[in-house]
Structures are given as C-alpha cells and as structure tokens.
C-alpha positions, 0 to 999 in steps of 0.5 A, a space after each residue: 452461870 458463871 461469875 465474872 473475873 474482878 479484872 486484872 492488872 498486868 504488867 509488861 515488866 515483869 512477864 516473860 515474853 515469848 520469843 517468835 523467832 526473825 528479830 520478834 517476841 512478844 508480851 500477851 497480856 489480856 487473854 481468854 485465862 484471865 477470864 477475857 472474853 471479847 478480846 485479847 492482846 500483847 506487845 509485841 519487840 521487834 530486834 533492830 531490823 526485824 519483819 513478821 512474814 506476811 499474815 492474815 487474821 479472822 477478826 479485826 486488829 488494831 495494833 499501836 506503835 510503842 516505839 520506834 520507827 514502823 512499816 506497815 504493810 496493810 493490803 500492799 500499801 506500805 505506811 512508815 508510823 511513829 510511836 502513838 501511832 495505830 492503825 486498823 486492820 479488817 479482817 482478812 487483810 493481808 499486813 506485816 509489820 517491819 522495824 525501819 530501825 538497822 540499830 534502835 528496836 520498835 514495839 506495838 500493842 495489838 489487839 485483836 477482837 476475837 479470843 479466838 482469834 486466828 493467823 494464816 501465814 501467807 507465804 505457807 497457808 497455816 492457820 493457828 489460832 493467836 492465843 496457842 502462839 503464847 500458850 506457855 506465857 498465858 
C-alpha cells in the first residue's frame, strides 16, 4: 500500500506560468505529481481582451475570479463576473472565459473534480488531458 504524501505548500509567484496562447497563461498548482488523487487546480491569467476557446470537460469544474472583469459563457448564456464570483460547470457543458477589460489583466482559480480531466475544444473537436497542457511545469 502506498503512503499518502504529507501535503504541499504552493507559491504561485514562484511557479513559471505555461503559455496557453491567445493571451492566456496558466500556473498549475495541485496535480498528480504532488500525490493528488481526486482533483487538480491552478490559476489562469488572461491578458487584456484575451479569451479561451469554447470547450468542455469530462468532469465538473469550478472557477473563481481572482481579479479583473470576466465574462463566463456557460452553455450559451453570458455572465459578467467580478472578483470572488464563482462558477460551477457540470461535466460536458460548453463554456469559456473572456477578459472583459481592454486594459487590465484578469485571473481565475480553477478546480477540476478529476485528476484525469480532459478538455475538448469544441471548434476543432480535439480532446487532450488538462494535466498534459501543463506537464512541463508540473
């Protein structure tokens, strides 16, 4: 039987973000490499006006706006979000996040309910493991 890791202290300002393109960069935090068995999370920072492609996941996701002015599009409905506003997105629901500001960065804290979370880009149909997108940083 494997031993449970003692836990971890993560300092986002000491982790180099992974460039996701289109003005978004992600700081992976909790991941399987630390011993996580049931969730992964991290922070994504959006440049002014940046947005990520419409996509879905194979598991639930929760996103909290940390800073800035955000737009969440969830299953076709647009929602304006401010810091501390939090979303819950069911598995397979199409969604995306957009930085509504043309001058300020926006950041979100995300959590997936499965270490094997996948992201399916609804424009291309491509499905990839979320953890693989940030593997070089984990």
